[in-house]
C-alpha positions in Angstrom: 0.4 -5.4 -17.0 2.9 -3.7 -19.2 2.9 -4.3 -23.0 5.0 -2.8 -25.7 4.4 0.9 -26.1 3.2 1.9 -29.5 5.1 4.3 -31.7 3.0 3.6 -34.7 1.5 6.3 -36.9 -1.9 7.8 -36.0 -3.3 6.9 -39.4 -1.9 3.5 -40.4 -1.1 2.4 -43.9 -4.0 0.3 -45.2 -3.0 -2.8 -47.1 -5.1 -5.5 -48.8 -3.4 -8.9 -48.6 -4.6 -11.2 -51.3 -3.8 -14.9 -50.5 -4.6 -18.2 -52.1 -6.1 -19.5 -48.9 -6.7 -17.8 -45.5 -5.4 -20.0 -42.6 -5.0 -19.5 -38.8 -1.3 -19.6 -39.2 -1.3 -16.9 -41.8 -3.7 -14.7 -39.9 -1.6 -15.1 -36.8 1.7 -14.1 -38.4 0.2 -11.2 -40.4 -1.2 -9.7 -37.2 2.1 -9.8 -35.4 4.2 -8.7 -38.4 2.1 -6.2 -40.3 -0.1 -4.7 -37.5 2.0 -5.0 -34.4 5.5 -4.5 -35.8 5.1 -2.5 -39.0 2.0 -0.4 -38.1 0.0 -1.6 -41.2 -3.8 -1.9 -41.1 -4.5 -4.9 -43.3 -7.4 -7.1 -44.5 -7.1 -10.5 -46.2 -9.0 -11.8 -49.3 -8.7 -15.1 -51.0 -7.6 -14.8 -54.6 -10.6 -16.7 -55.9 -13.1 -14.5 -54.1 -15.3 -12.0 -55.9 -13.8 -9.0 -54.1 -10.3 -10.1 -55.0 -11.2 -10.5 -58.6 -12.9 -7.1 -58.6 -9.8 -5.5 -57.2 -7.7 -7.3 -59.8 -9.8 -5.9 -62.6 -9.6 -2.4 -61.1 -5.9 -2.3 -60.6 -5.4 -1.0 -64.1 -7.7 2.0 -63.5 -6.6 5.3 -62.1 -7.0 5.4 -58.3 -8.4 1.9 -58.4 -8.6 1.3 -54.7 -10.6 4.4 -53.8 -10.6 5.1 -50.1 -10.5 1.5 -48.9 -6.8 0.6 -49.2 -3.5 2.3 -49.9 -1.9 -0.8 -51.5 -2.4 -4.5 -52.5 0.0 -7.3 -51.7 -0.4 -10.8 -53.1 1.0 -13.5 -50.9 0.9 -17.0 -52.4 2.7 -19.7 -54.3 1.1 -18.9 -57.8 2.2 -16.1 -60.0 0.8 -12.7 -58.9 -1.9 -11.0 -60.9 -1.1 -7.9 -62.9 -0.6 -4.7 -60.9 -0.1 -6.3 -57.4 3.0 -6.4 -55.4 3.9 -10.0 -54.9 5.5 -11.9 -52.0 6.3 -15.5 -52.8 4.9 -18.0 -50.2 7.0 -21.0 -49.3 4.0 -23.1 -48.1 4.4 -23.5 -44.3 1.6 -21.1 -43.5 -0.9 -23.1 -45.6 -0.1 -26.4 -44.0 -2.3 -28.0 -41.2 0.2 -30.5 -39.8 3.6 -30.5 -38.2 6.3 -31.7 -40.5 8.4 -34.4 -38.8 12.0 -33.9 -37.9 14.4 -36.1 -39.8 17.6 -37.1 -38.1 19.3 -37.8 -41.4 18.9 -34.2 -42.4 19.1 -32.2 -39.1 19.7 -28.9 -41.0 16.3 -29.1 -42.6 13.6 -29.5 -39.9 11.1 -27.9 -42.3 10.1 -28.0 -45.9 12.6 -26.1 -47.9 16.3 -25.5 -48.0 18.4 -23.4 -45.6 20.3 -20.6 -47.5 22.8 -18.0 -46.3 22.1 -14.7 -48.1 23.6 -11.2 -48.4 21.6 -8.1 -47.5 23.5 -4.8 -48.1 26.8 -6.4 -47.2 25.5 -8.3 -44.2 25.1 -12.1 -44.2 21.9 -13.6 -42.9 20.2 -17.0 -42.8 17.2 -17.4 -45.0 15.1 -20.2 -43.4 12.6 -20.7 -46.2 14.4 -19.7 -49.4 12.3 -18.8 -52.5 13.0 -17.2 -55.9 11.5 -14.0 -54.7 13.4 -10.6 -54.7 13.9 -11.0 -50.9 15.3 -14.5 -51.5 13.1 -16.1 -48.9 9.6 -16.1 -47.3 10.0 -13.9 -44.2 6.5 -14.7 -42.9 7.1 -18.4 -42.9 10.4 -17.9 -41.0 8.7 -15.6 -38.4 5.9 -18.1 -37.8 8.4 -21.0 -37.4 10.2 -19.0 -34.7 7.2 -17.5 -32.8 5.2 -20.8 -32.8 8.2 -22.7 -31.4 7.8 -25.2 -34.2 10.9 -27.1 -33.3 9.7 -27.9 -29.8 6.8 -29.8 -31.3 9.2 -31.6 -33.7 12.0 -32.6 -31.4 11.6 -34.8 -28.3 14.7 -33.6 -26.5 14.1 -32.4 -22.9 16.4 -31.9 -19.9 16.0 -33.3 -16.4 13.5 -30.4 -15.6 11.4 -31.1 -18.7 12.8 -28.0 -20.6 13.6 -27.8 -24.3 17.4 -27.6 -24.1 19.5 -25.0 -25.9 21.6 -27.8 -27.4 18.5 -28.8 -29.5 17.8 -25.2 -30.6 18.4 -24.6 -34.3 19.1 -20.9 -33.6 21.8 -21.9 -31.2 23.4 -24.5 -33.5 23.5 -22.0 -36.3 25.1 -19.3 -34.1 22.2 -16.8 -34.4 20.7 -17.2 -30.9 21.9 -13.7 -29.9 20.4 -12.2 -33.1 16.7 -11.6 -33.1 16.1 -13.2 -36.5 12.3 -12.7 -36.5 12.8 -9.0 -35.8 15.3 -8.9 -38.7 12.9 -10.5 -41.1 10.1 -8.1 -40.0 12.4 -5.1 -40.5 13.5 -6.4 -43.9 9.9 -6.9 -45.0 9.0 -3.4 -43.9 11.8 -1.8 -45.9 10.8 -3.9 -49.0 7.2 -2.7 -48.6 8.2 0.9 -48.3 10.2 0.6 -51.5 7.1 -0.7 -53.3 4.6 1.6 -51.7 5.6 5.3 -51.8 3.0 6.2 -49.1 4.4 3.7 -46.6 7.2 4.5 -44.1 8.6 2.0 -41.7 7.8 3.2 -38.2 10.3 3.4 -35.4 10.2 0.2 -33.3 8.1 0.2 -30.2 10.1 0.1 -26.9 9.4 -0.8 -23.3 11.7 -1.6 -20.4 10.4 -3.5 -17.4 12.6 -4.8 -14.6 11.5 -8.2 -13.4 12.7 -10.1 -10.3 12.1 -13.7 -9.3 11.7 -14.3 -5.6 12.4 -18.0 -5.1 13.4 -17.5 -1.4 12.5 -14.2 0.1 15.2 -14.5 2.9 18.3 -16.5 3.3 18.0 -16.9 7.1 14.8 -15.2 8.3 11.5 -17.1 8.4 12.9 -20.6 8.0 11.5 -23.4 10.3 13.7 -24.4 13.2 15.0 -27.6 11.6 16.0 -25.8 8.5 17.8 -23.2 10.6 19.7 -25.9 12.5 20.5 -27.7 9.3 21.9 -24.4 7.8 24.0 -23.9 10.9 25.4 -27.4 10.8 26.2 -27.1 7.1 28.1 -23.8 7.6 30.0 -25.2 10.6 31.0 -28.4 8.8 32.2 -26.4 5.8 34.1 -24.0 8.0 32.0 -21.0 6.9 32.4 -19.2 10.2 31.5 -15.8 8.8 28.1 -17.2 7.6 27.6 -18.7 11.1 28.1 -15.3 12.7 26.1 -13.5 10.1 23.1 -15.9 10.6 23.2 -15.1 14.4 23.3 -11.4 13.8 20.5 -11.5 11.3 18.2 -13.5 13.6 19.0 -11.0 16.4 18.1 -8.0 14.2 21.6 -6.7 14.2 22.3 -7.2 10.4 20.3 -7.5 7.2 19.5 -10.8 5.7 21.7 -11.3 2.6 18.6 -11.7 0.4 17.0 -8.6 1.7 17.8 -6.5 -1.4 14.2 -5.2 -2.0 14.8 -1.6 -0.9 18.0 -1.3 -3.0 16.2 -2.7 -6.0 13.1 -0.5 -5.5 15.4 2.6 -5.2 16.8 1.9 -8.6 13.4 1.1 -10.2 11.8 4.3 -8.9 14.8 6.3 -10.2 14.4 4.8 -13.7 10.7 5.1 -13.7 11.0 8.8 -12.9 13.9 9.4 -15.3 12.5 7.7 -18.4 9.0 7.2 -19.8 10.2 3.9 -21.3 10.6 2.2 -17.9 7.5 0.5 -16.5 6.7 -0.6 -13.0 8.9 -3.5 -11.8 7.3 -7.0 -11.7 8.2 -9.4 -9.0 7.4 -13.1 -9.4 6.8 -15.0 -6.1 7.2 -18.7 -5.5 4.2 -19.8 -3.4 5.0 -23.6 -3.2 5.5 -25.6 0.0 9.1 -26.6 0.6 10.2 -29.7 -1.3 12.7 -30.8 -3.9 13.9 -27.8 -6.0 11.0 -25.7 -4.8 12.9 -24.3 -1.7 11.0 -21.2 -0.9 9.2 -19.9 2.1 5.8 -21.3 3.1 2.9 -19.5 1.5 1.7 -18.8 5.0 5.0 -17.2 6.1 4.5 -13.7 7.6 8.0 -12.9 6.3 6.8 -13.6 2.8 3.7 -11.6 3.3 5.6 -8.6 4.6 7.9 -8.6 1.6 4.9 -8.6 -0.8 3.2 -5.8 1.1 6.3 -3.7 1.0 6.8 -4.2 -2.7 3.1 -3.3 -3.4 3.4 -0.2 -1.2 6.5 0.9 -3.1 4.8 0.6 -6.5 5.7 -2.8 -7.8 3.5 -5.3 -9.5 3.2 -8.9 -8.4 3.2 -12.1 -10.5 3.1 -15.8 -9.9 6.2 -18.0 -10.0 4.8 -21.5 -10.5 6.8 -24.3 -8.9 8.2 -27.3 -10.7 5.6 -29.4 -8.9 2.8 -27.4 -10.3 3.9 -28.3 -13.8 2.7 -31.8 -13.3 0.0 -31.4 -10.6 -2.9 -29.1 -11.4 -4.1 -29.1 -7.8 -0.8 -27.7 -6.7 -1.0 -25.0 -9.4 -4.5 -23.9 -8.3 -3.4 -23.9 -4.6 -0.3 -21.7 -5.3 -2.2 -19.2 -7.4 -5.0 -19.0 -4.9 -2.6 -18.4 -2.1 -0.9 -15.5 -4.0 -4.2 -13.9 -5.0 -5.4 -14.0 -1.4 -2.6 -11.5 -0.7 -2.5 -9.3 -3.8 -5.8 -9.8 -5.7 -6.1 -11.2 -9.2 -2.8 -12.2 -10.8 -2.4 -12.2 -14.6 1.4 -12.7 -15.1 3.6 -15.7 -14.5 7.1 -16.9 -15.0 8.0 -20.6 -14.5 10.4 -21.7 -11.9 13.7 -22.5 -13.7 12.0 -21.3 -16.9 10.4 -24.8 -17.1 7.7 -23.8 -19.7 6.5 -27.0 -21.4 4.7 -26.4 -24.7 1.9 -26.7 -25.4 0.4 -28.3 -22.3 1.7 -25.8 -19.8 0.7 -22.8 -21.8 -2.9 -24.2 -22.3 -3.2 -24.7 -18.5 -1.9 -21.2 -17.7 -4.5 -19.7 -20.1 -7.3 -21.8 -18.6 -6.3 -20.5 -15.1 -6.8 -16.9 -16.2 -3.1 -16.0 -16.9 -2.6 -13.5 -19.7 1.1 -12.7 -19.6 3.9 -15.3 -19.6 7.6 -14.2 -19.0 9.4 -17.5 -19.5 10.4 -17.4 -23.2 14.2 -17.8 -22.8 16.9 -20.4 -22.3 18.5 -20.9 -18.8 21.8 -22.0 -20.3 22.6 -19.2 -22.8 21.6 -15.6 -23.3 19.8 -14.9 -26.5 16.4 -14.9 -28.2 14.7 -18.2 -27.9 11.8 -17.2 -30.2 14.0 -14.9 -32.4 12.5 -11.7 -31.2 12.6 -9.0 -28.5 8.9 -8.2 -28.9 5.9 -9.9 -27.1 3.8 -12.3 -29.2 0.7 -14.3 -28.7 1.1 -18.0 -28.1 0.1 -20.2 -31.1 -0.9 -23.7 -30.3 0.3 -25.8 -33.2 -1.4 -28.9 -31.8 -4.9 -27.2 -32.1 -3.9 -24.7 -34.8 -5.2 -21.6 -32.9 -3.8 -18.6 -31.1 -4.5 -18.5 -27.3 -5.0 -15.2 -25.4 -1.6 -15.7 -23.7 1.0 -13.1 -24.5 4.6 -14.4 -24.4 7.4 -12.0 -23.2 11.0 -12.8 -24.2 13.8 -13.2 -21.7 17.1 -12.5 -23.2 19.4 -12.6 -20.2 19.1 -14.3 -16.8 21.5 -13.7 -13.9 21.9 -17.4 -13.1 22.9 -18.0 -16.8 25.8 -15.6 -16.4 26.8 -16.5 -12.9 26.3 -20.3 -12.7 25.9 -21.8 -16.2 28.6 -19.7 -17.8 30.6 -19.0 -14.6 31.2 -15.4 -15.6 32.2 -12.5 -13.3 30.4 -9.2 -13.7 33.0 -7.7 -16.0 32.9 -10.8 -18.3 29.1 -10.8 -18.2 29.0 -7.2 -19.3 31.0 -8.1 -22.4 28.8 -11.1 -23.0 25.5 -9.2 -23.0 26.6 -6.5 -25.5 25.0 -8.3 -28.5 21.7 -8.3 -26.7 21.9 -4.7 -25.7 22.9 -3.7 -29.3 19.9 -5.8 -30.7 17.5 -3.8 -28.5 19.0 -0.5 -29.7 18.3 -1.6 -33.3 15.0 -3.5 -33.0 13.4 -2.1 -29.9 10.9 -4.3 -28.2 10.6 -5.5 -24.6 13.7 -5.5 -22.5 14.1 -7.2 -19.2 16.7 -9.0 -17.2 15.6 -12.1 -15.3 17.0 -11.2 -11.9 16.8 -12.6 -8.4 16.6 -10.9 -5.1 19.5 -13.2 -4.0 21.8 -11.7 -6.7 21.7 -8.1 -5.5 22.5 -7.3 -1.9 22.6 -3.9 -0.3 23.0 -4.7 3.4 26.1 -4.5 5.5 26.9 -8.1 4.7 27.2 -7.4 1.0 30.2 -9.1 -0.6 32.4 -7.4 -3.1 31.1 -9.7 -5.8 27.5 -9.0 -5.1 28.1 -5.3 -5.2 29.6 -5.7 -8.7 26.6 -7.7 -9.8 24.3 -4.8 -8.6 26.5 -2.4 -10.7 26.0 -4.8 -13.7 22.2 -4.8 -13.2 22.2 -1.0 -13.0 24.5 -0.6 -16.1 22.3 -2.8 -18.3 19.1 -0.9 -17.6 20.7 2.6 -17.7 22.3 1.7 -21.1 19.0 0.7 -22.7 17.2 3.7 -21.1 20.0 5.9 -22.4 20.2 7.7 -19.0 23.7 8.8 -19.8 22.2 11.1 -22.4 20.6 14.2 -20.8 18.2 14.5 -23.8 16.7 11.1 -22.9 15.6 12.3 -19.4 12.2 13.5 -18.6 11.5 16.1 -16.0 11.2 14.8 -12.4 8.1 16.2 -10.6 8.8 18.0 -7.4 7.0 16.9 -4.3 5.0 19.1 -2.1 4.8 19.1 1.6 4.3 15.8 3.4 1.3 17.2 5.1 -1.3 18.9 3.0 -2.1 22.5 3.9 1.3 23.3 5.4 3.9 25.1 3.3 7.3 23.6 3.2 10.5 24.6 1.5 11.5 22.0 -1.1 14.6 20.4 0.3 16.3 17.3 -1.0 18.6 15.8 1.6 18.2 12.1 1.0 21.9 11.8 0.8 24.3 12.6 3.6 24.6 11.6 7.2 22.5 12.8 10.1 24.6 13.8 13.2 23.9 13.6 16.9 24.4 16.7 19.0 23.8 17.1 22.8 22.0 20.3 23.9 24.0 22.7 26.2 22.5 23.9 29.4 21.8 27.3 27.8 20.1 25.7 24.9 17.9 23.7 27.2 17.0 26.8 29.2 15.9 28.7 26.2 14.4 25.8 24.3 10.8 26.2 25.4 10.8 30.0 25.1 11.8 29.7 21.5 9.0 27.4 20.5 6.1 29.1 18.7 2.6 28.7 20.3 1.3 26.4 17.5 4.0 23.8 18.0 2.8 20.6 19.7 3.4 20.3 23.4 5.3 17.1 22.7 8.3 19.1 21.6 8.5 20.6 25.1 11.5 20.0 27.4 9.3 18.5 30.1 7.7 15.9 27.9 11.0 15.0 26.1 12.7 14.6 29.5 10.0 12.2 30.5 10.1 10.1 27.3 13.8 10.2 26.5 15.7 10.9 29.7 17.2 14.1 30.8 20.2 13.7 28.6 18.4 13.5 25.3 20.1 14.7 22.2 19.2 16.2 18.9 19.5 14.2 15.7 20.4 16.8 13.1 19.8 16.6 9.4 22.8 16.8 7.0 21.9 20.5 6.3 21.6 21.2 10.0 18.1 22.6 9.5 15.9 19.8 10.9 16.1 18.1 14.2 14.6 15.0 15.9 15.1 14.4 19.7 16.6 11.0 20.5 17.6 9.3 23.8 20.9 10.4 25.2 23.3 9.3 27.9 22.4 5.9 29.5 19.0 5.9 27.9 20.7 5.9 24.5 22.7 2.8 25.3 19.7 1.0 26.7 17.5 1.8 23.7 20.0 1.8 20.9 19.1 -1.8 19.9 15.3 -1.2 20.3 14.1 2.2 19.2 15.2 5.8 19.0 11.9 7.3 19.9 8.3 6.7 20.9 6.7 10.1 21.1 3.1 10.5 20.1 2.0 13.1 17.5 5.6 13.8 16.7 7.0 15.9 13.9 10.6 16.5 12.9 11.2 20.1 14.0 12.8 22.9 12.1 15.7 24.4 14.0 18.0 27.3 13.4 21.3 28.6 14.8 20.8 31.6 17.1 23.9 33.2 18.7 25.8 29.9 18.2 23.0 27.8 19.7 20.6 25.3 18.2 17.0 26.5 18.9 13.6 25.7 17.4 12.7 27.9 14.4 9.7 30.3 14.8 8.6 29.0 11.3 5.7 26.5 11.6 6.5 24.7 8.3 6.8 21.0 8.4 9.3 18.6 7.0 8.6 17.2 3.5 9.1 13.7 2.3 12.7 14.3 1.2 13.6 15.0 4.8 11.6 12.1 6.1 13.1 9.7 3.5 16.6 10.8 4.6 15.7 10.3 8.2 14.2 6.9 7.7 17.3 5.7 5.9 19.4 6.9 8.9 17.1 5.1 11.4 17.2 2.0 9.2 21.0 1.9 9.3 21.3 2.8 13.0 18.5 0.9 14.9 17.2 -2.6 14.9 13.8 -1.6 16.2 11.9 1.7 15.6 8.5 2.7 16.8 7.7 6.3 15.8 4.3 7.9 15.4 4.0 10.5 12.7 1.4 13.3 13.1 -0.2 13.0 9.7 -4.0 13.0 8.9 -3.6 10.8 5.9 -0.9 8.2 4.9 1.4 10.1 2.6 1.7 8.0 -0.5 4.9 9.5 -1.7 6.6 8.7 1.6 5.2 5.1 1.7 7.2 4.4 -1.5 10.4 5.5 0.3 10.2 3.0 3.2 13.7 1.6 3.6 12.7 -2.1 3.4 10.2 -4.9 4.2 11.1 -4.6 7.9 9.2 -1.3 7.9 5.5 -0.8 7.9 2.8 1.7 8.4 0.1 1.2 11.0 -2.9 3.4 11.3 -3.7 4.7 14.8 -7.1 6.3 15.0 -7.9 9.2 17.3 -11.2 11.0 17.6 -11.2 14.8 17.5 -14.2 16.7 19.0 -15.1 20.2 17.9 -15.6 21.9 21.3 -17.2 24.9 19.6 -20.4 23.0 18.9 -23.0 23.0 21.6 -22.3 20.4 24.2 -26.0 19.9 24.9 -26.5 19.3 21.2 -23.8 16.7 21.3 -25.3 15.2 24.4 -28.7 14.9 22.8 -27.2 13.2 19.8 -25.4 10.7 22.0 -25.9 7.1 21.0 -28.9 5.1 22.3 -26.5 2.6 23.9 -24.9 5.2 26.2 -28.1 7.1 26.8 -29.7 3.9 28.2 -27.1 3.9 31.0 -27.1 7.6 31.7 -30.9 7.9 31.7 -30.8 11.8 31.6 -31.6 13.9 28.6 -28.9 16.5 29.7 -25.6 16.0 31.3 -26.2 18.7 33.9 -29.3 16.9 35.1 -27.2 13.7 35.6 -24.5 15.4 37.6 -26.9 17.4 39.8 -29.0 14.3 40.6 -25.9 12.3 41.4 -24.5 15.2 43.5 -21.2 15.2 41.6 -18.9 18.1 41.5 -16.7 19.0 38.5 -13.3 20.7 39.3 -10.5 21.8 37.0 -7.0 22.3 38.4 -4.1 24.1 36.8 -1.5 23.1 39.5 -0.6 19.8 41.0 -0.7 21.1 44.6 -4.3 22.1 44.1 -5.2 18.7 42.7 -3.4 16.5 45.3 -5.1 18.4 48.1 -8.3 16.6 47.0 -8.9 13.5 49.1 -8.4 10.2 47.3 -7.0 11.7 44.0 -3.5 10.0 44.2 -5.0 6.7 45.4 -7.5 6.7 42.5 -4.8 7.6 40.1 -2.5 4.8 41.1 -5.3 2.1 41.2 -6.8 3.4 37.9 -3.5 3.3 35.9 -2.6 0.0 37.4 -6.0 -1.7 36.8 -6.7 -0.1 33.4 -3.3 0.0 31.8 -1.3 -2.5 33.8 1.4 0.0 34.8 3.8 -0.8 37.5 4.8 1.5 40.4 7.8 3.0 38.6 5.8 3.8 35.5 3.0 5.3 37.6 5.5 7.4 39.6 7.0 8.8 36.3 3.4 9.6 35.1 2.8 11.5 38.3 6.0 13.5 37.8 5.1 14.3 34.2 1.6 15.5 35.3 3.1 17.7 38.0 5.7 19.2 35.7 3.3 19.9 32.8 0.8 21.6 35.2 3.5 23.7 36.7 4.5 25.0 33.3 0.9 25.8 32.5 0.8 23.2 29.7 -2.0 21.1 31.0 -5.1 20.9 33.2 -6.3 18.2 35.6 -10.1 17.6 35.8 -11.8 15.9 38.7 -15.3 14.5 39.2 -16.1 13.9 42.9 -18.7 13.7 45.5 -17.8 15.0 48.9 -14.5 13.3 49.6 -14.9 10.6 47.1 -13.1 10.8 43.7 -15.1 9.1 40.9 -13.0 10.0 37.8 -10.2 12.2 36.7 -8.4 13.1 33.5 -5.3 15.1 32.5 -5.3 17.1 29.2 -2.2 18.7 27.6 -2.5 22.2 26.0 -1.2 22.2 22.4 -2.1 25.4 20.6 -5.9 25.4 20.2 -6.2 21.7 21.0 -6.6 19.8 24.2 -5.0 16.4 24.1 -6.6 13.7 26.3 -3.5 12.1 27.8 -4.3 10.3 31.1 -7.7 9.2 32.5 -8.6 7.0 35.4 -11.6 6.2 37.6 -12.6 4.4 40.7 -14.6 1.2 40.7 -17.7 3.1 41.9 -17.2 5.7 39.2 -16.9 3.0 36.6 -20.2 1.5 37.7 -21.9 5.0 37.5 -20.4 5.8 34.1 -18.6 8.7 35.6 -16.2 9.1 32.6 -19.1 9.9 30.3 -20.1 12.8 32.6 -16.5 13.9 32.9 -15.9 14.2 29.2 -19.1 16.2 28.8 -18.0 18.5 31.6 -14.6 19.0 30.0 -16.3 20.0 26.8 -18.4 22.6 28.6 -15.3 23.9 30.4 -13.3 24.2 27.1 -16.1 26.0 25.4 -16.1 28.6 28.1 -12.3 29.4 27.9 -11.2 32.5 26.1 -8.2 34.8 25.7 -8.1 38.5 26.7 -9.4 39.4 23.2 -12.5 37.3 23.8 -11.5 34.6 21.3 -12.0 30.9 22.2 -8.8 29.4 23.6 -9.5 25.9 22.5 -11.2 24.6 19.4 -10.6 20.8 19.5 -10.4 18.0 22.0 -8.2 15.2 20.7 -9.2 11.9 22.4 -5.8 10.2 22.5 -5.5 6.4 22.0 -8.7 5.4 20.3 -7.6 1.9 19.0 -10.3 0.0 21.0 -13.6 -0.2 19.2 -15.5 0.5 22.4 -13.6 3.7 22.9 -14.3 4.7 19.4 -18.0 4.4 19.9 -17.6 6.3 23.1 -15.9 9.2 21.5 -18.1 9.2 18.5 -21.1 9.5 20.8 -19.8 13.0 21.7 -19.5 14.0 18.1 -15.9 12.9 17.6 -14.6 12.6 14.1 -11.9 10.0 13.4 -8.4 11.2 12.5 -5.6 8.8 11.7 -2.1 9.0 13.0 0.5 6.8 11.4 3.0 4.7 13.3 6.2 4.0 11.4 7.5 0.7 12.7 10.6 -1.2 12.0 10.8 -4.8 13.3 13.1 -7.7 12.7 10.1 -8.9 10.6 
């Protein structure tokens, strides 16, 4: 989890702090102020200790501190000893109880007297005035703010159990939007640098981390039936007919849900992460409560919720817990919610309370006991500003037990709901309102985040003008603190290599711009296959594309007109436009070029990179409600995963086993699994075929094949019984086989005895690879394990094929469609090695 980046010096200034009495309060505030904020390595000694007295005696000597310390600071209520720099203590840090709040004197909820002082022409509030040079005790004031002292003193709570902004002293005094604790730390640092020549105040540490609360992951999708009906009735009774229509379109997959802003947010977050080293990974807090009361999220078991979480993790986000209001009072609910989230994402260490309902100290103690280490609720819901007087994280100090807990509190200065609902501001007014907060971060550094919601930013076609302006507001705030308008603030953006390792690819960035559809002319179709290089997959061939996409298929051309993807054309396009543009196995976007005014495949064998694929996915996302597309890629490309257009999209691994046909078939057969060998009962495949009297025949033309008795009948019954295909689909498969064989792009293999066909298979030729496409067998062949003998015979045949130069024609046998575990064992028995193909799927959910 992100913490504030250190900009402190490599060798810190070493300071001995002599105090009248060491206390937990003093130790806590010294660590945050001196070590964390001012970069000072310090140790404390009590003034009556032997070491303190020895130092006091040596202060008059030359170089009295030796190599141990660079300076000595006395912090206490008594006069300082000679030679020490003194800081007057007001007394709060040496107390062990909480001073009561007195209604008769509401301006003095602590020991001391409030004073407004002048510092270099600027007026500031001194919370614990003293007669010191600084005029006050800055350490006491810092502790009072960080410990949330007033929340222990004052009983006021709102309906949700929160400490209200109306009870806050910082708000009543008009300094809520000024980080007073940071001002005190800065003032102390400059005073120390004036007294110690070797000390320089370091630049403040800075970190920017976008955070998003997901109370309800979708506005319409994933809700139970009764809630859907209730939403419809509410819209109808209120006359919100646009919302009625939008709900219908969303549920049909024709429009994006209004709350589906994740892809738009992640695009911004990735851009900022890349552009500035200050920006950390975004953190999304998920509500995992069952529906009820003000906890109106999706069920923890909702597949819609799970898909959103997976998408955000895939795109580089971190996940935190958003505890419900119910969990504040019921520990069993809290454990149940956290367990449900951790079942999806692993251990969770960060939380932000629903409605910022962080009750101190009970809630903080429970969070720490549950293993939480980072809490992001330190802010007011009603007003922007600094609830604890700082932009920097700080440890939680439990005043009731007088100890610091290992729970780091992160400030929240601005929440979208504060601006939109509590203050009723539009985006332009909100921009003016947050200027003090942005300027405070420029001066004091620290941790900057906006508390945002997925429901505030909308990037879909239903986005309203107001929501678009809120997205601009969100973007402007972060880009201002990241100083992205200043070119010197940018870091270099790394270039990405080819999507598929081992293939060279020109670096092209075409993520912007529109893809266009172009139908091929008759001349282009005629010359298409001839222009394809030998290494290009057979699935780019006219015959196969006609089979999959219809004879009027078109090309989807990239904005720079250099890359193409075949899509359905004519009537097929209208039929499939709402479902999917393509389902072609082992498919790659193909490089094309203009030759004599015609679009043809390029002879270059380079593959598209992730920029092209990202651009293509965005186009498909805008144009199709359902996409199922298999990408030929051995490993899931991490950089492309982060560019998926939204939670509707997912990657699904599709295993296929690839056999090296160059290895001895007999050796593979000998290494076959015991399970299969028990059925075959022959040490060598040839012995099995000879004993059974089977004949192995390869055919390069359809006419040769269909002349074999029983082939078509076995094909039809096999595809129907094994794959469940109907007559139309079987007829189309037969046409494809005939056409591919006629173009010398495939081979049909038959295993028979006399006039009886036991098994058959069709393999496509793709460069040096045979692709196992169709296979079928007869009931008798199934009982005799004929397919096993057929695969072995195909391997022998492939090993014997060579070109005129004597080089092997085929090197690999790709066993298509290996999702079934039994088939995987079958292929592995022949020495097949698994290779993953990745399906890119877009669904309504």
